[in-house]
Steps between C-alpha positions, in 0.01 A plus 500: 500500500713210638564662840343225709711231330833679548721411794622791709825581675571756767800726439584766759152484649314528167325213330544447127347255254753322283512278194774348288365454149632524149505883523749467787689230315540742209654758736739231621597418143550866413721574804697173529481374137485134608214381721705195601770727646224669697381163626852405609533835674177488699572141599857582610630247255842508340453236231776279370470342160682200363474444127205741487303315770435634847728317745315497832799358685715802403222762525543725801243684709527845656282791612236601241601792279371807685456723192305237307289405798410857600429607143278192464301603809461858371379379160262249660349772722471740203316228306275421797411867545428539129278193491319618811444839336674678786652845469739414787868515423715189539806520726832525316784252528672706770186489715483124454864466606437715810183320616521259788187290445678235289844349471671487160421129495130569567488755217687273261256218573206727417662610176601145401151360564353775279766451235442127499125552453566656157628162380249267665159410359194608696451135608858479629466830687175381662654168606809678639282746700286215636807302608613801715174498700 
């Protein structure tokens, strides 16, 4: 149904459609309880708060959380396959961790861009996509 609109990624020689939508966001919430913790994880962010406000000077950066990133990719591919009406099976998190097509940073960027799209209006998403061209 939406197959032509879905981006694709190649994992271990196989191409998969993927999508991060509210169905995926729900899986994130169910597994990690707090979607903000997921965001911090996929961004490799160790936030520091001062008086309840994010302190960017004290916030540290590290490698994206591998579990969160790889689970995000799996769920995005599952959603893409379901939207496309495919009977193909999505790779599991272990297959994502063993692939050598993307670095953890590449994967985290894909997950974060999808995650972020759940919170942006259609107009904002369109402007962001156009600015990348």
